[in-house]
KOLTI-127928 format. One record per residue (C-alpha): residue in one letter; x, y, z. Coordinates in Angstrom, 1 decimal. Layout:
BEGIN
<site r="A" east="X" north="Y" up="Z"/>
...
***
This chain:
BEGIN
<site r="M" east="-11.3" north="9.6" up="-14.7"/>
<site r="H" east="-8.7" north="6.8" up="-14.9"/>
<site r="L" east="-6.3" north="6.5" up="-12.0"/>
<site r="P" east="-2.9" north="4.8" up="-11.7"/>
<site r="P" east="-2.7" north="1.4" up="-9.9"/>
<site r="L" east="-1.1" north="2.9" up="-6.8"/>
<site r="D" east="-2.0" north="4.2" up="-3.3"/>
<site r="V" east="-2.5" north="7.7" up="-4.7"/>
<site r="A" east="-4.7" north="10.3" up="-3.2"/>
<site r="V" east="-6.5" north="13.0" up="-5.2"/>
<site r="Y" east="-4.1" north="16.0" up="-5.2"/>
<site r="P" east="-3.1" north="18.6" up="-7.8"/>
<site r="V" east="-1.2" north="17.2" up="-10.8"/>
<site r="V" east="1.8" north="18.7" up="-12.4"/>
<site r="T" east="2.0" north="17.7" up="-16.0"/>
<site r="M" east="5.3" north="17.4" up="-17.7"/>
<site r="S" east="4.8" north="17.4" up="-21.5"/>
<site r="H" east="7.9" north="17.2" up="-23.7"/>
<site r="G" east="10.1" north="18.8" up="-21.0"/>
<site r="R" east="7.8" north="21.7" up="-20.3"/>
<site r="H" east="5.6" north="22.1" up="-17.3"/>
<site r="G" east="2.0" north="23.0" up="-18.0"/>
<site r="S" east="-1.4" north="22.7" up="-16.4"/>
<site r="R" east="-4.2" north="20.2" up="-16.9"/>
<site r="T" east="-7.8" north="20.2" up="-15.8"/>
<site r="N" east="-9.2" north="16.9" up="-14.6"/>
<site r="R" east="-12.4" north="15.9" up="-12.8"/>
<site r="S" east="-12.0" north="16.2" up="-9.0"/>
<site r="L" east="-8.4" north="17.4" up="-9.6"/>
<site r="S" east="-7.3" north="21.0" up="-8.9"/>
<site r="T" east="-5.6" north="22.7" up="-11.8"/>
<site r="I" east="-2.2" north="24.3" up="-11.3"/>
<site r="S" east="0.3" north="25.8" up="-13.6"/>
<site r="S" east="4.0" north="25.8" up="-13.1"/>
<site r="S" east="7.1" north="27.0" up="-14.8"/>
<site r="S" east="10.3" north="24.9" up="-14.9"/>
<site r="S" east="11.9" north="27.2" up="-12.2"/>
<site r="S" east="8.9" north="27.0" up="-9.8"/>
<site r="S" east="8.6" north="23.3" up="-10.3"/>
<site r="A" east="12.3" north="22.9" up="-9.5"/>
<site r="A" east="11.9" north="25.0" up="-6.4"/>
<site r="S" east="9.0" north="22.9" up="-5.1"/>
<site r="M" east="11.2" north="19.8" up="-5.4"/>
<site r="R" east="14.0" north="21.1" up="-3.2"/>
<site r="G" east="14.5" north="19.0" up="-0.2"/>
<site r="C" east="13.9" north="15.7" up="-2.1"/>
<site r="A" east="16.2" north="12.9" up="-1.3"/>
<site r="V" east="17.1" north="12.9" up="-5.0"/>
<site r="A" east="16.3" north="15.2" up="-7.9"/>
<site r="A" east="12.8" north="14.5" up="-9.3"/>
<site r="P" east="13.0" north="13.1" up="-12.8"/>
<site r="D" east="12.0" north="15.4" up="-15.7"/>
<site r="F" east="10.2" north="14.4" up="-18.9"/>
<site r="L" east="13.3" north="13.5" up="-20.8"/>
<site r="S" east="14.6" north="11.3" up="-18.0"/>
<site r="I" east="11.3" north="9.4" up="-17.9"/>
<site r="Q" east="11.3" north="9.0" up="-21.7"/>
<site r="R" east="14.9" north="7.7" up="-21.7"/>
<site r="L" east="14.1" north="5.3" up="-18.9"/>
<site r="I" east="11.1" north="3.8" up="-20.7"/>
<site r="Q" east="13.0" north="3.5" up="-24.0"/>
<site r="R" east="15.9" north="1.8" up="-22.3"/>
<site r="V" east="13.6" north="-0.7" up="-20.5"/>
<site r="F" east="11.9" north="-1.6" up="-23.7"/>
<site r="R" east="15.1" north="-1.3" up="-25.8"/>
<site r="S" east="13.4" north="0.9" up="-28.4"/>
<site r="S" east="14.0" north="4.5" up="-29.3"/>
<site r="R" east="10.7" north="4.5" up="-31.1"/>
<site r="I" east="8.6" north="4.6" up="-27.9"/>
<site r="T" east="7.3" north="8.1" up="-27.4"/>
<site r="V" east="6.1" north="9.5" up="-24.1"/>
<site r="Q" east="3.4" north="12.1" up="-24.7"/>
<site r="Q" east="2.7" north="13.1" up="-21.2"/>
<site r="A" east="4.2" north="12.5" up="-17.7"/>
<site r="E" east="2.3" north="13.4" up="-14.7"/>
<site r="R" east="3.6" north="13.7" up="-11.2"/>
<site r="L" east="1.0" north="12.5" up="-8.7"/>
<site r="Q" east="1.2" north="13.4" up="-5.0"/>
<site r="G" east="0.9" north="10.1" up="-3.3"/>
<site r="H" east="0.5" north="9.0" up="0.3"/>
<site r="H" east="4.1" north="8.2" up="0.7"/>
<site r="H" east="6.2" north="7.6" up="-2.4"/>
<site r="Q" east="6.8" north="9.9" up="-5.4"/>
<site r="V" east="4.6" north="8.5" up="-8.3"/>
<site r="Y" east="4.6" north="9.3" up="-12.0"/>
<site r="L" east="2.1" north="8.3" up="-14.6"/>
<site r="A" east="3.6" north="8.2" up="-18.1"/>
<site r="R" east="1.2" north="8.1" up="-21.1"/>
<site r="L" east="2.6" north="6.8" up="-24.3"/>
<site r="A" east="1.8" north="7.7" up="-27.9"/>
<site r="D" east="0.2" north="4.3" up="-28.6"/>
<site r="G" east="-2.4" north="5.0" up="-25.9"/>
<site r="S" east="-0.9" north="2.8" up="-23.2"/>
<site r="A" east="0.3" north="4.0" up="-19.8"/>
<site r="L" east="3.0" north="3.1" up="-17.3"/>
<site r="V" east="3.6" north="3.9" up="-13.7"/>
<site r="I" east="6.9" north="4.9" up="-12.1"/>
<site r="K" east="7.2" north="4.8" up="-8.3"/>
<site r="C" east="10.2" north="6.4" up="-6.6"/>
<site r="P" east="11.2" north="6.9" up="-2.9"/>
<site r="P" east="9.5" north="9.6" up="-0.9"/>
<site r="N" east="10.8" north="13.1" up="-0.5"/>
<site r="Q" east="13.4" north="13.7" up="2.1"/>
<site r="T" east="10.9" north="15.8" up="3.9"/>
<site r="T" east="8.5" north="12.9" up="4.1"/>
<site r="R" east="9.1" north="10.9" up="7.3"/>
<site r="S" east="8.9" north="7.1" up="7.0"/>
<site r="L" east="7.9" north="4.6" up="9.6"/>
<site r="R" east="10.4" north="1.9" up="10.2"/>
<site r="H" east="8.3" north="-0.7" up="8.3"/>
<site r="E" east="7.8" north="1.6" up="5.3"/>
<site r="K" east="11.5" north="1.9" up="4.4"/>
<site r="W" east="11.5" north="-1.2" up="2.2"/>
<site r="G" east="8.2" north="-0.4" up="0.4"/>
<site r="L" east="9.6" north="-0.4" up="-3.2"/>
<site r="E" east="11.4" north="-3.7" up="-2.7"/>
<site r="T" east="8.4" north="-5.3" up="-0.9"/>
<site r="E" east="6.0" north="-4.3" up="-3.7"/>
<site r="R" east="8.4" north="-5.6" up="-6.4"/>
<site r="K" east="8.8" north="-9.0" up="-4.7"/>
<site r="T" east="5.2" north="-9.3" up="-3.9"/>
<site r="L" east="3.9" north="-8.5" up="-7.4"/>
<site r="E" east="6.5" north="-10.9" up="-9.0"/>
<site r="T" east="5.3" north="-13.6" up="-6.6"/>
<site r="L" east="1.6" north="-13.0" up="-7.4"/>
<site r="H" east="2.2" north="-13.1" up="-11.1"/>
<site r="E" east="4.1" north="-16.4" up="-10.8"/>
<site r="Y" east="1.7" north="-18.2" up="-8.5"/>
<site r="T" east="-1.7" north="-16.6" up="-9.0"/>
<site r="Q" east="-4.1" north="-15.1" up="-11.6"/>
<site r="L" east="-4.9" north="-12.1" up="-9.6"/>
<site r="P" east="-5.4" north="-8.8" up="-11.5"/>
<site r="V" east="-2.3" north="-6.9" up="-10.2"/>
<site r="P" east="0.2" north="-4.7" up="-11.9"/>
<site r="Q" east="3.1" north="-6.3" up="-13.7"/>
<site r="V" east="6.6" north="-5.3" up="-12.7"/>
<site r="L" east="8.4" north="-4.1" up="-15.8"/>
<site r="K" east="11.6" north="-2.9" up="-14.2"/>
<site r="Y" east="13.0" north="-2.5" up="-10.7"/>
<site r="D" east="16.3" north="-0.8" up="-9.9"/>
<site r="G" east="17.1" north="-0.6" up="-6.2"/>
<site r="H" east="19.9" north="1.9" up="-6.9"/>
<site r="G" east="18.4" north="4.0" up="-9.6"/>
<site r="G" east="21.2" north="3.7" up="-12.1"/>
<site r="S" east="21.3" north="6.5" up="-14.7"/>
<site r="F" east="17.7" north="7.4" up="-13.7"/>
<site r="G" east="19.2" north="8.9" up="-10.5"/>
<site r="S" east="16.8" north="7.3" up="-8.1"/>
<site r="P" east="15.6" north="3.9" up="-7.0"/>
<site r="Y" east="12.5" north="3.2" up="-8.9"/>
<site r="L" east="9.8" north="0.6" up="-9.7"/>
<site r="L" east="8.3" north="0.6" up="-13.2"/>
<site r="K" east="4.9" north="-1.1" up="-13.4"/>
<site r="S" east="2.0" north="-1.7" up="-15.8"/>
<site r="Y" east="-1.1" north="0.5" up="-15.5"/>
<site r="I" east="-4.6" north="-0.8" up="-14.6"/>
<site r="P" east="-7.4" north="1.4" up="-15.9"/>
<site r="G" east="-10.5" north="2.0" up="-13.9"/>
<site r="R" east="-11.7" north="4.0" up="-10.9"/>
<site r="R" east="-11.0" north="3.5" up="-7.3"/>
<site r="L" east="-13.7" north="1.9" up="-5.1"/>
<site r="S" east="-13.4" north="4.8" up="-2.8"/>
<site r="E" east="-14.7" north="7.1" up="-5.6"/>
<site r="I" east="-17.3" north="4.9" up="-7.1"/>
<site r="S" east="-18.7" north="3.4" up="-4.0"/>
<site r="P" east="-21.5" north="5.9" up="-3.4"/>
<site r="T" east="-23.0" north="5.1" up="-6.8"/>
<site r="L" east="-23.1" north="1.3" up="-6.4"/>
<site r="S" east="-26.2" north="-0.7" up="-5.8"/>
<site r="T" east="-26.4" north="-3.2" up="-2.9"/>
<site r="S" east="-26.1" north="-6.0" up="-5.4"/>
<site r="E" east="-23.1" north="-4.5" up="-7.1"/>
<site r="R" east="-21.3" north="-3.9" up="-3.8"/>
<site r="N" east="-22.0" north="-7.4" up="-2.6"/>
<site r="G" east="-20.5" north="-8.7" up="-5.9"/>
<site r="I" east="-17.4" north="-6.7" up="-5.3"/>
<site r="D" east="-17.1" north="-7.9" up="-1.7"/>
<site r="R" east="-17.4" north="-11.5" up="-2.8"/>
<site r="T" east="-14.7" north="-11.0" up="-5.3"/>
<site r="L" east="-12.4" north="-9.4" up="-2.8"/>
<site r="G" east="-13.1" north="-12.2" up="-0.3"/>
<site r="A" east="-12.0" north="-14.7" up="-3.0"/>
<site r="Y" east="-8.9" north="-12.7" up="-3.8"/>
<site r="V" east="-7.9" north="-12.4" up="-0.2"/>
<site r="R" east="-8.3" north="-16.2" up="0.1"/>
<site r="T" east="-6.0" north="-16.6" up="-2.8"/>
<site r="L" east="-3.4" north="-14.3" up="-1.3"/>
<site r="T" east="-3.5" north="-16.0" up="2.1"/>
<site r="S" east="-3.0" north="-19.4" up="0.5"/>
<site r="L" east="0.6" north="-18.6" up="-0.4"/>
<site r="N" east="3.2" north="-19.9" up="2.0"/>
<site r="A" east="6.7" north="-18.9" up="3.0"/>
<site r="T" east="9.3" north="-20.6" up="5.1"/>
<site r="Q" east="9.7" north="-17.8" up="7.7"/>
<site r="F" east="7.6" north="-15.1" up="9.4"/>
<site r="G" east="8.0" north="-11.3" up="9.2"/>
<site r="L" east="8.6" north="-8.4" up="6.8"/>
<site r="T" east="8.8" north="-9.4" up="3.1"/>
<site r="H" east="12.4" north="-8.2" up="2.5"/>
<site r="R" east="13.7" north="-10.1" up="5.5"/>
<site r="V" east="11.8" north="-13.3" up="4.6"/>
<site r="F" east="13.1" north="-13.3" up="1.0"/>
<site r="D" east="16.6" north="-12.7" up="2.3"/>
<site r="K" east="16.1" north="-15.7" up="4.7"/>
<site r="K" east="16.4" north="-13.4" up="7.7"/>
<site r="G" east="12.8" north="-13.8" up="9.0"/>
<site r="S" east="11.6" north="-15.3" up="12.2"/>
<site r="N" east="10.8" north="-18.9" up="13.0"/>
<site r="S" east="7.8" north="-18.0" up="15.1"/>
<site r="W" east="4.8" north="-15.7" up="14.4"/>
<site r="Q" east="4.9" north="-14.5" up="18.0"/>
<site r="E" east="8.5" north="-13.2" up="17.6"/>
<site r="A" east="7.8" north="-11.6" up="14.2"/>
<site r="F" east="4.6" north="-9.9" up="15.3"/>
<site r="L" east="6.0" north="-8.5" up="18.6"/>
<site r="A" east="8.9" north="-7.1" up="16.6"/>
<site r="L" east="6.4" north="-5.4" up="14.2"/>
<site r="L" east="4.5" north="-3.9" up="17.2"/>
<site r="E" east="7.6" north="-2.8" up="18.9"/>
<site r="S" east="8.8" north="-1.1" up="15.7"/>
<site r="A" east="5.6" north="1.0" up="15.6"/>
<site r="L" east="5.8" north="1.8" up="19.3"/>
<site r="R" east="9.4" north="3.1" up="18.8"/>
<site r="D" east="8.2" north="5.2" up="15.9"/>
<site r="A" east="5.7" north="6.7" up="18.3"/>
<site r="E" east="8.3" north="7.3" up="21.0"/>
<site r="D" east="10.6" north="9.0" up="18.5"/>
<site r="M" east="7.8" north="11.6" up="17.9"/>
<site r="L" east="7.0" north="11.8" up="21.6"/>
<site r="I" east="3.4" north="10.8" up="20.9"/>
<site r="T" east="1.1" north="10.4" up="23.9"/>
<site r="M" east="0.1" north="6.8" up="24.0"/>
<site r="P" east="-0.4" north="4.1" up="26.8"/>
<site r="Y" east="2.9" north="2.4" up="26.0"/>
<site r="E" east="3.0" north="0.4" up="29.2"/>
<site r="S" east="-0.5" north="-1.0" up="28.8"/>
<site r="I" east="0.0" north="-1.8" up="25.2"/>
<site r="R" east="3.2" north="-3.7" up="25.8"/>
<site r="G" east="1.9" north="-5.3" up="29.0"/>
<site r="W" east="-1.4" north="-6.6" up="27.7"/>
<site r="V" east="-0.1" north="-7.7" up="24.3"/>
<site r="N" east="2.9" north="-9.5" up="25.7"/>
<site r="G" east="0.7" north="-11.1" up="28.4"/>
<site r="R" east="-1.7" north="-12.6" up="25.7"/>
<site r="S" east="0.9" north="-13.2" up="23.0"/>
<site r="K" east="1.0" north="-17.0" up="23.6"/>
<site r="C" east="-2.0" north="-17.4" up="21.3"/>
<site r="L" east="0.2" north="-16.1" up="18.4"/>
<site r="D" east="2.0" north="-19.4" up="18.5"/>
<site r="E" east="-1.2" north="-21.1" up="17.2"/>
<site r="V" east="-0.1" north="-19.7" up="13.8"/>
<site r="T" east="2.4" north="-22.2" up="12.5"/>
<site r="E" east="2.4" north="-21.4" up="8.7"/>
<site r="P" east="3.6" north="-18.1" up="7.3"/>
<site r="K" east="1.0" north="-16.8" up="4.9"/>
<site r="L" east="1.0" north="-13.8" up="2.6"/>
<site r="V" east="-0.7" north="-10.9" up="4.4"/>
<site r="A" east="-1.4" north="-7.7" up="2.4"/>
<site r="L" east="-2.4" north="-5.3" up="5.1"/>
<site r="N" east="-3.9" north="-2.7" up="2.7"/>
<site r="V" east="-5.3" north="-5.0" up="0.0"/>
<site r="C" east="-9.0" north="-4.1" up="0.6"/>
<site r="D" east="-8.5" north="-0.4" up="1.2"/>
<site r="P" east="-11.1" north="1.2" up="-1.1"/>
<site r="R" east="-8.3" north="3.4" up="-2.5"/>
<site r="N" east="-6.5" north="0.2" up="-3.6"/>
<site r="V" east="-9.4" north="-1.6" up="-5.3"/>
<site r="I" east="-9.8" north="-0.6" up="-9.0"/>
<site r="I" east="-13.3" north="-1.0" up="-10.5"/>
<site r="N" east="-14.3" north="-1.2" up="-14.1"/>
<site r="E" east="-16.7" north="1.7" up="-14.4"/>
<site r="Q" east="-18.9" north="-0.1" up="-17.0"/>
<site r="T" east="-19.2" north="-3.6" up="-15.4"/>
<site r="K" east="-18.9" north="-2.4" up="-11.8"/>
<site r="Q" east="-16.6" north="-5.4" up="-11.2"/>
<site r="V" east="-13.1" north="-5.5" up="-9.7"/>
<site r="S" east="-10.5" north="-4.9" up="-12.5"/>
<site r="G" east="-7.4" north="-4.6" up="-10.4"/>
<site r="L" east="-5.7" north="-4.7" up="-6.9"/>
<site r="V" east="-2.9" north="-2.3" up="-6.0"/>
<site r="G" east="-1.1" north="-1.1" up="-2.9"/>
<site r="F" east="1.3" north="-4.0" up="-2.2"/>
<site r="S" east="4.1" north="-2.0" up="-0.4"/>
<site r="N" east="2.9" north="-3.1" up="3.0"/>
<site r="V" east="3.0" north="-6.9" up="2.9"/>
<site r="I" east="4.3" north="-9.4" up="5.5"/>
<site r="W" east="4.2" north="-13.1" up="6.0"/>
<site r="G" east="2.2" north="-14.2" up="9.0"/>
<site r="D" east="-1.4" north="-14.8" up="10.2"/>
<site r="P" east="-4.2" north="-14.4" up="7.6"/>
<site r="L" east="-6.3" north="-12.8" up="10.4"/>
<site r="L" east="-4.1" north="-9.7" up="10.0"/>
<site r="S" east="-4.9" north="-9.4" up="6.3"/>
<site r="G" east="-6.7" north="-6.4" up="4.9"/>
<site r="G" east="-10.5" north="-7.0" up="4.4"/>
<site r="I" east="-10.9" north="-9.5" up="7.3"/>
<site r="P" east="-11.3" north="-7.2" up="10.3"/>
<site r="D" east="-14.4" north="-5.5" up="8.8"/>
<site r="G" east="-15.4" north="-8.0" up="6.1"/>
<site r="S" east="-19.1" north="-8.1" up="5.2"/>
<site r="D" east="-21.2" north="-11.3" up="4.9"/>
<site r="A" east="-20.6" north="-11.2" up="1.1"/>
<site r="F" east="-16.8" north="-10.9" up="1.7"/>
<site r="F" east="-16.7" north="-14.0" up="3.8"/>
<site r="Q" east="-18.9" north="-15.9" up="1.3"/>
<site r="G" east="-16.2" north="-15.2" up="-1.2"/>
<site r="F" east="-13.5" north="-16.0" up="1.3"/>
<site r="G" east="-15.1" north="-19.3" up="2.1"/>
<site r="E" east="-15.3" north="-19.1" up="5.9"/>
<site r="C" east="-15.0" north="-16.8" up="8.8"/>
<site r="P" east="-11.4" north="-17.5" up="9.8"/>
<site r="L" east="-11.5" north="-17.2" up="13.6"/>
<site r="G" east="-10.8" north="-20.7" up="15.0"/>
<site r="T" east="-9.2" north="-21.3" up="18.4"/>
<site r="G" east="-7.8" north="-18.1" up="19.9"/>
<site r="G" east="-8.9" north="-16.1" up="16.9"/>
<site r="H" east="-10.8" north="-13.5" up="18.9"/>
<site r="V" east="-7.8" north="-12.7" up="21.1"/>
<site r="R" east="-5.5" north="-12.5" up="18.1"/>
<site r="Q" east="-8.0" north="-10.1" up="16.4"/>
<site r="L" east="-7.9" north="-7.8" up="19.5"/>
<site r="I" east="-4.1" north="-7.9" up="19.4"/>
<site r="Y" east="-4.1" north="-7.0" up="15.7"/>
<site r="A" east="-6.6" north="-4.2" up="16.3"/>
<site r="I" east="-4.1" north="-2.7" up="18.8"/>
<site r="Y" east="-1.3" north="-2.9" up="16.2"/>
<site r="R" east="-3.4" north="-1.3" up="13.4"/>
<site r="A" east="-4.5" north="1.5" up="15.7"/>
<site r="V" east="-1.0" north="2.2" up="16.8"/>
<site r="V" east="0.3" north="2.4" up="13.2"/>
<site r="Q" east="-2.6" north="4.7" up="12.2"/>
<site r="I" east="-1.9" north="7.1" up="15.2"/>
<site r="V" east="1.8" north="7.2" up="14.4"/>
<site r="A" east="1.3" north="7.7" up="10.7"/>
<site r="H" east="-1.0" north="10.6" up="11.4"/>
<site r="H" east="1.6" north="12.3" up="13.4"/>
<site r="Y" east="4.3" north="11.6" up="10.9"/>
<site r="R" east="2.1" north="12.8" up="8.0"/>
<site r="P" east="-0.7" north="14.9" up="9.4"/>
<site r="H" east="-2.4" north="15.4" up="6.0"/>
<site r="S" east="-2.7" north="11.7" up="5.2"/>
<site r="G" east="-6.4" north="11.7" up="5.9"/>
<site r="I" east="-6.2" north="9.4" up="8.9"/>
<site r="D" east="-8.9" north="9.9" up="11.7"/>
<site r="E" east="-6.7" north="9.9" up="14.8"/>
<site r="L" east="-9.6" north="10.2" up="17.2"/>
<site r="Q" east="-11.2" north="7.1" up="15.7"/>
<site r="A" east="-7.9" north="5.2" up="15.8"/>
<site r="R" east="-7.5" north="6.1" up="19.5"/>
<site r="R" east="-11.1" north="4.9" up="20.2"/>
<site r="S" east="-10.2" north="1.6" up="18.5"/>
<site r="L" east="-7.0" north="1.3" up="20.6"/>
<site r="T" east="-8.9" north="1.9" up="23.8"/>
<site r="Y" east="-11.6" north="-0.5" up="23.0"/>
<site r="A" east="-9.2" north="-3.3" up="22.0"/>
<site r="L" east="-7.0" north="-2.8" up="25.1"/>
<site r="N" east="-10.1" north="-2.9" up="27.4"/>
<site r="S" east="-11.4" north="-6.0" up="25.7"/>
<site r="L" east="-8.1" north="-7.7" up="25.9"/>
<site r="A" east="-7.8" north="-6.8" up="29.6"/>
<site r="R" east="-11.2" north="-8.5" up="30.3"/>
<site r="I" east="-10.2" north="-11.8" up="28.8"/>
***
């Protein structure tokens, strides 16, 4: 089963074919059928009206400036956060449309610029690297006649690593890990002039120090938790991290940090060659310390062979503990905002407690 290059979970699919809602059976996908009226009812409460088949076809024809392009099928895929559509064209190709989340889906503070972050990151990667990432075909932050902000991207065929992993041999998995290590090395070799969230850095509103930028990220997540009245050791988190934050000033160059880059759901594998064919999931990208990058906290020996080194260095252990606290806080908060996201809150709380206790002993 081919999947779109997005952070998309396996959920029921609503197929929109030539303006009419139908049902489709897919491996590991539940089959549902829906009339136009029931589909419209399910979309009530969205920030904007969900696009229908004709809207998607008009959008693609307008982007490519051709009325001859025919969309044969448009599927709405229930994603982790955004609304995602996979459009299959008559010539056999496919495109992905990503829209803002439903109004009923709560966003964390750092997630509110996800579309813009993904667009700027993918454009940067296409300009400065040869990494296999989707190509941005069109971005409209206001939506225009489509009625919603959207990101139109190319499609990378393959299967997610999370699906195919149980069938891989040790040799095949080591090869994938080495490739991922090399790709993360390429990502973290890119520099910026400021630290912080991507949309702020590109607008020249970032921070001049990594300590300032990171503490702002952590505080943002803690305030998300406080907004939901989540039970968490706030005083200990703020106290121990602030007390050890001097080591963050060792990071003097802002590097591209893709926090979800090695998430098995974001790694696309060629089913025949068992090699990495694409990387997706670039809506959570900041400029800062490479140690915070996805893949590094739990990287295998093969991963670090591909990366070229184990990037700890002076103060690296303390920074890793601080970053473990941040990741655990974000996971706990995301679980409470979106309880069905598949996050193991108990494990996140264990990780938070371990990192806090370890930091306190230093």
